[in-house]
Backbone as numpy.savetxt, mean C-alpha at the origin, in Angstrom:
# Nx Ny Nz CAx CAy CAz Cx Cy Cz
-43.36 43.55 -25.47 -42.61 43.38 -24.24 -42.03 44.74 -23.87
-42.18 45.06 -22.62 -41.70 46.36 -22.14 -40.21 46.28 -21.81
-39.65 47.47 -21.63 -38.23 47.51 -21.30 -37.97 46.85 -19.94
-38.88 47.00 -19.02 -38.75 46.41 -17.69 -38.72 44.87 -17.77
-39.62 44.28 -18.55 -39.66 42.83 -18.73 -38.37 42.32 -19.38
-37.85 43.06 -20.35 -36.61 42.68 -21.00 -35.44 42.66 -20.01
-35.35 43.68 -19.17 -34.28 43.73 -18.16 -34.42 42.58 -17.15
-35.62 42.27 -16.73 -35.84 41.16 -15.79 -35.39 39.85 -16.42
-35.71 39.63 -17.68 -35.30 38.40 -18.36 -33.78 38.34 -18.53
-33.16 39.47 -18.85 -31.71 39.52 -18.97 -31.03 39.20 -17.64
-31.54 39.75 -16.55 -30.96 39.48 -15.22 -31.10 37.99 -14.89
-32.27 37.42 -15.14 -32.46 35.99 -14.85 -31.56 35.13 -15.75
-31.39 35.52 -17.00 -30.49 34.79 -17.91 -29.04 34.84 -17.43
-28.60 36.02 -16.98 -27.23 36.15 -16.45 -27.05 35.31 -15.18
-28.06 35.29 -14.33 -27.99 34.46 -13.11 -27.84 32.97 -13.47
-28.59 32.53 -14.45 -28.54 31.13 -14.86 -27.16 30.78 -15.42
-26.60 31.65 -16.26 -25.28 31.40 -16.84 -24.23 31.38 -15.74
-24.26 32.35 -14.83 -23.30 32.38 -13.72 -23.45 31.15 -12.83
-24.67 30.73 -12.58 -24.90 29.53 -11.76 -24.27 28.30 -12.39
-24.44 28.12 -13.70 -23.84 26.98 -14.39 -22.31 27.06 -14.40
-21.78 28.27 -14.60 -20.33 28.45 -14.61 -19.74 28.05 -13.25
-20.45 28.32 -12.17 -19.95 27.97 -10.84 -20.29 26.52 -10.46
-21.34 25.99 -11.00 -21.77 24.64 -10.64 -20.82 23.56 -11.18
-20.36 23.70 -12.41 -19.53 22.67 -13.03 -18.22 22.44 -12.26
-17.40 23.47 -11.99 -16.17 23.19 -11.22 -16.46 22.80 -9.77
-17.55 23.33 -9.22 -17.92 22.96 -7.85 -18.24 21.47 -7.74
-18.99 20.95 -8.68 -19.32 19.52 -8.68 -18.07 18.67 -8.93
-17.19 19.13 -9.82 -15.94 18.40 -10.07 -15.11 18.33 -8.80
-15.05 19.42 -8.04 -14.31 19.44 -6.78 -14.92 18.48 -5.77
-16.23 18.50 -5.64 -16.90 17.64 -4.65 -16.81 16.16 -5.01
-16.82 15.84 -6.29 -16.83 14.44 -6.71 -15.43 13.88 -6.96
-14.39 14.70 -6.91 -13.03 14.23 -7.22 -12.53 13.10 -6.31
-12.83 13.07 -5.00 -12.34 11.93 -4.20 -12.95 10.59 -4.61
-14.11 10.60 -5.24 -14.75 9.36 -5.63 -14.03 8.65 -6.76
-13.36 9.41 -7.64 -12.72 8.79 -8.78 -11.25 8.45 -8.54
-10.72 8.77 -7.37 -9.32 8.47 -7.08 -9.20 7.03 -6.62
-8.10 6.39 -7.03 -7.89 4.99 -6.63 -7.45 4.93 -5.18
-7.70 3.82 -4.56 -7.35 3.62 -3.16 -5.90 3.24 -2.97
-5.50 3.17 -1.71 -4.15 2.82 -1.35 -3.91 1.34 -1.66
-2.66 1.01 -1.96 -2.32 -0.37 -2.21 -2.52 -0.83 -3.62
-2.80 0.08 -4.55 -3.02 -0.33 -5.92 -1.77 -0.16 -6.77
-0.70 0.37 -6.19 0.50 0.59 -6.98 1.70 -0.09 -6.34
2.74 -0.25 -7.15 3.97 -0.85 -6.67 4.89 0.27 -6.19
5.52 0.07 -5.03 6.43 1.05 -4.46 7.86 0.54 -4.55
8.77 1.40 -5.00 10.18 1.05 -5.09 10.76 1.01 -3.68
11.33 -0.14 -3.29 11.87 -0.28 -1.94 13.38 -0.40 -1.91
13.97 -1.07 -2.89 15.41 -1.33 -2.82 15.95 -1.64 -4.21
17.24 -1.77 -4.27 17.94 -2.24 -5.47 18.46 -3.64 -5.17
18.61 -4.44 -6.21 19.07 -5.81 -6.05 20.44 -5.86 -5.34
21.29 -4.88 -5.60 22.63 -4.87 -5.00 22.60 -4.67 -3.49
21.48 -4.19 -2.95 21.35 -3.96 -1.51 21.05 -5.25 -0.75
20.66 -6.31 -1.45 20.28 -7.55 -0.79 21.34 -8.62 -0.99
21.60 -9.38 0.08 22.49 -10.54 0.00 21.61 -11.79 -0.06
22.06 -12.78 -0.78 21.29 -14.01 -0.96 21.03 -14.68 0.38
19.74 -14.95 0.65 19.33 -15.68 1.85 19.31 -14.86 3.13
19.64 -13.58 3.09 19.63 -12.72 4.28 18.45 -11.76 4.22
17.45 -11.95 5.08 16.29 -11.05 5.07 16.68 -9.63 5.50
16.03 -8.67 4.89 16.27 -7.28 5.25 14.94 -6.54 5.23
14.70 -5.76 6.29 13.43 -5.02 6.41 13.55 -3.66 5.73
12.46 -3.26 5.07 12.38 -1.96 4.42 11.05 -1.31 4.78
11.09 -0.03 5.11 9.87 0.73 5.39 9.19 1.10 4.08
7.88 1.06 4.08 7.08 1.48 2.92 6.58 2.88 3.22
6.97 3.84 2.36 6.59 5.24 2.53 5.57 5.62 1.47
4.55 6.35 1.88 3.51 6.77 0.93 3.05 8.18 1.24
2.63 8.88 0.18 1.87 10.12 0.34 0.42 9.71 0.51
-0.18 10.06 1.62 -1.56 9.66 1.88 -2.51 10.80 1.56
-3.69 10.43 1.11 -4.74 11.41 0.79 -6.03 10.90 1.41
-6.69 11.80 2.13 -7.97 11.48 2.76 -8.97 12.51 2.27
-9.75 12.13 1.30 -10.68 13.09 0.70 -9.90 14.17 -0.02
-9.93 15.39 0.50 -9.23 16.50 -0.13 -7.94 16.84 0.59
-7.65 16.16 1.70 -6.46 16.46 2.49 -5.32 15.54 2.06
-4.16 16.14 1.74 -2.98 15.36 1.36 -1.97 15.44 2.49
-1.50 14.28 2.96 -0.54 14.21 4.04 0.85 13.98 3.48
1.89 14.49 4.16 3.25 14.29 3.65 3.67 12.82 3.73
4.71 12.49 2.99 5.23 11.13 2.91 5.55 10.61 4.30
4.97 9.45 4.63 5.18 8.86 5.96 5.16 7.35 5.86
5.77 6.66 6.84 5.77 5.19 6.81 4.37 4.64 7.08
3.98 3.66 6.25 2.68 3.03 6.44 2.82 1.54 6.77
4.03 1.04 6.76 4.26 -0.37 7.06 5.70 -0.74 6.78
5.96 -2.04 6.92 7.31 -2.55 6.71 7.22 -3.89 5.99
8.27 -4.18 5.21 8.30 -5.40 4.40 9.66 -6.06 4.56
9.65 -7.39 4.65 10.89 -8.17 4.63 11.16 -8.61 3.20
12.35 -8.30 2.69 12.76 -8.75 1.37 13.86 -9.80 1.53
13.73 -10.91 0.81 14.71 -11.99 0.86 15.11 -12.34 -0.56
16.38 -12.13 -0.86 16.89 -12.46 -2.19 17.14 -13.96 -2.26
16.68 -14.57 -3.33 16.82 -16.00 -3.54 18.09 -16.28 -4.35
18.62 -17.50 -4.29 19.80 -17.83 -5.10 19.50 -17.69 -6.59
20.54 -17.50 -7.38 20.38 -17.36 -8.83 19.66 -18.58 -9.40
18.75 -18.35 -10.33 18.02 -19.43 -10.98 16.72 -19.79 -10.29
16.47 -19.27 -9.08 15.23 -19.55 -8.35 14.21 -18.49 -8.73
12.98 -18.93 -8.97 11.91 -18.01 -9.32 10.90 -17.97 -8.19
10.52 -16.86 -7.65 10.94 -15.50 -7.98 12.31 -15.18 -7.37
13.03 -14.23 -7.95 14.36 -13.91 -7.44 14.35 -13.21 -6.09
13.24 -12.55 -5.75 13.10 -11.88 -4.45 11.72 -12.21 -3.89
11.69 -12.57 -2.61 10.43 -12.83 -1.92 10.17 -11.66 -0.98
8.94 -11.15 -0.97 8.54 -10.07 -0.07 7.46 -10.60 0.87
7.67 -10.37 2.17 6.71 -10.78 3.20 6.37 -9.56 4.05
5.11 -9.45 4.45 4.75 -8.35 5.35 5.45 -8.55 6.68
5.75 -7.46 7.34 6.42 -7.52 8.64 5.40 -7.48 9.78
4.15 -7.84 9.49 3.11 -7.89 10.51 2.71 -9.34 10.74
2.62 -9.71 11.99 2.24 -11.08 12.34 0.77 -11.32 12.00
0.45 -12.43 11.34 -0.95 -12.72 11.01 -1.78 -13.06 12.24
-1.13 -13.26 13.39 -1.85 -13.60 14.61 -2.57 -12.36 15.16
-1.79 -11.32 15.54 -2.40 -10.12 16.10 -1.90 -8.83 15.47
-1.09 -8.92 14.43 -0.62 -7.73 13.75 0.61 -7.08 14.36
1.28 -7.75 15.28 2.50 -7.21 15.89 3.63 -7.24 14.86
4.68 -6.48 15.13 5.84 -6.43 14.23 6.63 -7.73 14.33
6.91 -8.32 13.17 7.71 -9.55 13.10 9.17 -9.16 12.91
10.04 -9.69 13.76 11.47 -9.39 13.72 12.24 -10.62 13.26
13.47 -10.39 12.88 14.37 -11.48 12.55 14.85 -12.08 13.87
14.79 -13.39 14.01 15.25 -14.05 15.24 16.76 -13.86 15.38
17.26 -14.07 16.58 18.69 -13.87 16.87 19.58 -14.76 16.01
19.10 -15.96 15.66 19.91 -16.86 14.84 19.97 -16.44 13.37
19.08 -15.52 12.95 19.06 -15.05 11.57 18.47 -16.05 10.60
17.91 -17.15 11.10 17.37 -18.20 10.23 15.86 -18.36 10.34
15.22 -17.46 11.07 13.77 -17.50 11.22 13.27 -16.13 11.64
11.94 -15.97 11.60 11.30 -14.74 12.05 10.60 -15.02 13.37
10.51 -14.00 14.22 9.92 -14.16 15.54 8.99 -12.98 15.81
7.78 -13.29 16.26 6.86 -12.25 16.71 6.92 -12.24 18.23
7.40 -11.16 18.86 7.59 -11.15 20.30 6.29 -11.09 21.10
5.17 -10.76 20.48 3.91 -10.64 21.23 3.46 -11.97 21.83
3.46 -13.02 21.02 3.00 -14.34 21.50 3.91 -15.46 21.02
5.16 -15.12 20.70 6.18 -16.09 20.30 5.81 -16.90 19.06
5.19 -16.26 18.10 4.98 -16.92 16.81 6.33 -17.01 16.13
6.63 -18.16 15.58 7.89 -18.38 14.88 7.59 -18.78 13.45
8.33 -18.17 12.50 8.14 -18.43 11.08 9.48 -18.75 10.45
9.47 -19.62 9.45 10.69 -19.90 8.68 10.98 -18.70 7.79
12.13 -18.68 7.13 12.45 -17.59 6.21 11.53 -17.59 4.99
10.83 -18.68 4.75 9.83 -18.73 3.68 8.48 -18.20 4.16
8.38 -17.87 5.46 7.14 -17.34 6.02 6.20 -18.38 6.58
6.59 -19.65 6.57 5.71 -20.71 7.08 5.79 -20.76 8.61
4.65 -20.94 9.29 4.67 -21.00 10.76 5.37 -22.27 11.25
6.18 -22.12 12.28 6.88 -23.26 12.87 6.30 -23.66 14.21
5.24 -22.97 14.64 4.47 -23.40 15.80 3.00 -23.10 15.50
2.11 -23.39 16.43 0.67 -23.30 16.14 0.03 -21.99 16.60
0.83 -20.99 16.94 0.27 -19.73 17.44 -0.43 -18.96 16.31
0.22 -18.84 15.17 -0.32 -18.06 14.07 -1.34 -18.87 13.25
-2.46 -18.25 12.86 -3.47 -18.97 12.09 -3.09 -19.23 10.63
-2.07 -18.52 10.12 -1.66 -18.69 8.72 -0.19 -18.26 8.59
0.43 -18.55 7.45 1.81 -18.10 7.22 1.89 -16.58 7.12
3.11 -16.07 7.15 3.32 -14.63 6.91 2.79 -14.32 5.51
2.26 -13.14 5.34 1.60 -12.78 4.09 2.61 -12.38 3.02
2.65 -13.11 1.89 3.53 -12.71 0.79 2.92 -11.53 0.02
3.78 -10.74 -0.59 3.34 -9.59 -1.37 3.83 -9.72 -2.79
3.13 -9.09 -3.72 3.52 -9.09 -5.13 4.78 -8.26 -5.32
5.70 -8.78 -6.15 6.98 -8.12 -6.40 7.15 -7.93 -7.90
7.66 -6.76 -8.28 8.09 -6.48 -9.66 9.56 -6.13 -9.61
10.32 -6.66 -10.56 11.74 -6.35 -10.64 12.00 -5.74 -12.00
12.60 -4.55 -12.00 12.89 -3.87 -13.26 14.11 -4.52 -13.90
14.35 -4.18 -15.15 15.53 -4.71 -15.83 16.67 -3.70 -15.70
17.85 -4.14 -16.04 19.01 -3.26 -15.98 20.13 -3.89 -15.18
21.26 -3.21 -15.11 22.41 -3.76 -14.40 22.17 -3.89 -12.89
21.45 -2.96 -12.28 21.10 -3.05 -10.86 19.59 -2.87 -10.74
18.82 -3.96 -10.91 17.36 -3.85 -10.96 16.76 -3.28 -9.68
15.67 -2.55 -9.87 14.93 -1.99 -8.75 13.86 -3.00 -8.33
13.67 -3.13 -7.02 12.66 -4.05 -6.49 11.45 -3.22 -6.07
10.30 -3.53 -6.67 9.06 -2.83 -6.37 8.09 -3.81 -5.72
7.39 -3.36 -4.70 6.48 -4.22 -3.94 5.11 -3.56 -3.87
4.07 -4.36 -4.05 2.69 -3.90 -3.88 2.31 -4.17 -2.42
2.34 -3.11 -1.61 2.10 -3.26 -0.17 0.61 -3.34 0.12
0.24 -4.35 0.91 -1.14 -4.52 1.37 -1.12 -4.97 2.81
-2.20 -4.67 3.52 -2.39 -5.17 4.88 -3.52 -6.20 4.83
-3.41 -7.19 5.72 -4.41 -8.26 5.78 -4.96 -8.37 7.18
-6.18 -8.87 7.27 -6.86 -8.99 8.55 -6.13 -10.00 9.46
-5.77 -9.57 10.68 -5.17 -10.52 11.62 -6.21 -11.51 12.15
-5.75 -12.60 12.68 -6.56 -13.66 13.30 -7.48 -14.37 12.33
-7.24 -14.25 11.05 -8.04 -14.96 10.05 -7.19 -16.11 9.51
-7.84 -17.21 9.15 -7.09 -18.37 8.65 -6.73 -18.24 7.17
-7.24 -17.18 6.51 -6.88 -16.91 5.11 -6.63 -15.42 4.96
-5.98 -15.04 3.87 -5.65 -13.63 3.64 -6.89 -12.85 3.24
-7.26 -11.88 4.06 -8.40 -11.01 3.76 -7.84 -9.58 3.75
-7.75 -8.95 2.58 -7.19 -7.59 2.50 -8.02 -6.59 3.30
-7.32 -5.67 3.98 -8.00 -4.58 4.66 -8.15 -3.43 3.67
-9.24 -2.72 3.78 -9.50 -1.60 2.86 -8.63 -0.42 3.17
């Protein structure tokens, strides 16, 4: 083998090593969004038990850091949840309902009497348990999973999800 052939082989060997060195992190970067979990898979801390009065609904905004592929967005509101503390001895101690009407997705507000929920878009009325009191909505308000931590003033965590409007059953949106 001549000196020229040896140099050509060394150059090609160096190119191959450099290509592999750059390929591994490049592929990890390109494939990283595929292995990240989607939104709605975790519980978000919304309130403390001391912030809620028994039987009085209170709305809380759900804030999240959003990520779209490689772009990370700052913490922003993605929805709202009604929390209702139940009397002592009732299970679950706190009920969480989405603040979106199952009819068309409008914001559900507390009615003036404070004893029901009202959707102003088409006058859907719901009890404090989330059950429809008229026939406008195809289903009750959507309940959400709740976790309550232990301690003197427990933290209330809610798994926020959105559901398809105008459906007669809960169909999670991606």
